[in-house]
N, C-alpha and C positions, 0 to 999 in steps of 0.2 A: 504494500500500500504506500503510495506516495501522495503528496499533496497537490499534484497537478490539477489544473482546472478540469472539472468534469469527472475526476476520479471519485471513487467511493469515499475515500478519506476526505476529500475536499467538500463533497456534498454533505457529508456528516458534520463537518466543522461549520459549514454555512448554516445548516439547520440548527445546530446548537447555539450559534450566535443569534440567530433570529428568535429562537425561544427565549434566550436571555434578555434580548431587547424588549420582547413582549412582556415578560415578567417585570422588568424594570419600569416600563411604562405603566403597567397596572398598579404597581406599588406607589408610583408618583400620584396617580389618580386617586387611589384610596387615601393617601396621606392628605391630598388637597381637600377631599371631601370631609375628612375627619377634622380638618382645621377650619372649614367654612361654616357659616351660619346654617347651612342646609342640614348639618348634623343634628340640630335641635328638632328638626322635623321627624327624625328617626330615633328619638331618645329611648324608646322602648326596646330597641335592639342592643343597647349598650349594656 
């Protein structure tokens, strides 16, 4: 397995980076919502 474009290793690495980016963005959104006044609308979930 080498890391050349299109290889299985390369595709696997790109998929992992994409998943990590999605997780990071979701964490930012969750943090933003927790810090916003909107959180008071959902007080029963805390």
